[in-house]
LOTOR-509042 format. One record per residue (C-alpha): y negated, z negated, x negated. Coordinates in steps of 0.02 Angstrom, whole numbers, padded with zeros to 5 digits, always signed. Example, Ala and Ser with C-alpha at 12.3 -4.5 7.8 and 13.67 -1.06 7.14 Angstrom:
<pts>
+00225-00390-00615/+00053-00357-00684/
</pts>
This chain:
<pts>
+02187-05446+00438/+02368-05400+00475/+02316-05224+00524/+02233-05201+00355/+02394-05256+00269/+02495-05134+00376/+02376-04991+00335/+02380-05031+00149/+02571-05041+00154/+02583-04873+00242/+02466-04791+00117/+02561-04865-00032/+02727-04815+00045/+02667-04637+00072/+02601-04623-00107/+02759-04696-00181/+02867-04589-00068/+02781-04430-00124/+02790-04475-00309/+02961-04558-00310/+03113-04460-00364/+03235-04413-00228/+03389-04519-00207/+03549-04433-00256/+03677-04401-00120/+03796-04516-00213/+03682-04667-00186/+03606-04623-00017/+03737-04718+00083/+03705-04875-00022/+03519-04863+00007/+03540-04829+00193/+03653-04979+00222/+03540-05092+00117/+03388-05040+00219/+03478-05071+00383/+03537-05242+00323/+03360-05285+00269/+03288-05230+00437/+03417-05335+00527/+03361-05486+00427/+03177-05450+00463/+03207-05435+00651/+03312-05593+00644/+03171-05683+00554/+03044-05630+00685/+03161-05686+00825/+03188-05855+00741/+02999-05878+00724/+02984-05846+00911/+03124-05972+00944/+03034-06094+00827/+03184-06120+00712/+03135-06013+00563/+03194-06073+00392/+03137-05978+00239/+03294-06022+00140/+03406-05954+00277/+03299-05798+00291/+03301-05761+00103/+03487-05796+00085/+03525-05689+00238/+03412-05549+00178/+03497-05532+00009/+03669-05588+00067/+03677-05458+00206/+03616-05320+00091/+03740-05364-00047/+03886-05380+00075/+03842-05213+00155/+03831-05128-00015/+03998-05203-00067/+04077-05142+00095/+04009-04969+00059/+04078-04975-00118/+04248-05034-00057/+04251-04899+00075/+04212-04764-00052/+04349-04828-00168/+04474-04825-00023/+04405-04661+00044/+04370-04744+00212/+04198-04755+00292/+04195-04946+00307/+04005-04947+00298/+04002-04876+00474/+04066-05043+00539/+03925-05132+00450/+03799-05009+00521/+03863-05040+00698/+03853-05229+00678/+03681-05228+00597/+03608-05108+00724/+03683-05208+00868/+03604-05367+00798/+03438-05277+00775/+03438-05226+00958/+03481-05403+01012/+03339-05474+00908/+03222-05339+00970/+03268-05388+01148/+03220-05569+01110/+03054-05513+01035/+03019-05395+01180/+03058-05527+01313/+02944-05653+01226/+02795-05536+01222/+02824-05469+01398/+02827-05647+01467/+02674-05694+01363/+02572-05544+01418/+02627-05552+01600/+02577-05736+01603/+02405-05692+01538/+02387-05554+01668/+02439-05673+01808/+02313-05803+01749/+02177-05671+01745/+02223-05611+01921/+02225-05790+01987/+02055-05825+01909/+01980-05669+01989/+02059-05715+02157/+01980-05889+02149/+01811-05815+02102/+01821-05696+02250/+01865-05840+02367/+01716-05942+02303/+01601-05791+02324/+01663-05765+02503/+01634-05949+02546/+01460-05943+02469/+01415-05788+02570/+01473-05869+02733/+01363-06021+02702/
</pts>
């Protein structure tokens, strides 16, 4: 079911991307920082689901709060003629990598545990077969 949703989302994104007007250079930094802030919130949400402490209110407030703060930093930086948004990008990307590390470790441990169980089960079956052949 989730794969169908992903495929539909990709198709809709491609259709909208082809038909959407291009973003002006003046607004591209705002859009870029908003997307990075949103991705940070999404990875944080996935990591909190894995840690079993997800709260929808925290996720929604963080999603919009991070995006708005990042956009305001970009606006302030443009008014001061300083690239302040680069600091926000560094922090958001660092947090994304930290959350991605949590997600990766969870799935590596989960899959390696399943592989170990499968190997142990096969080993036990082989031992039972060997004992049955000896008798």
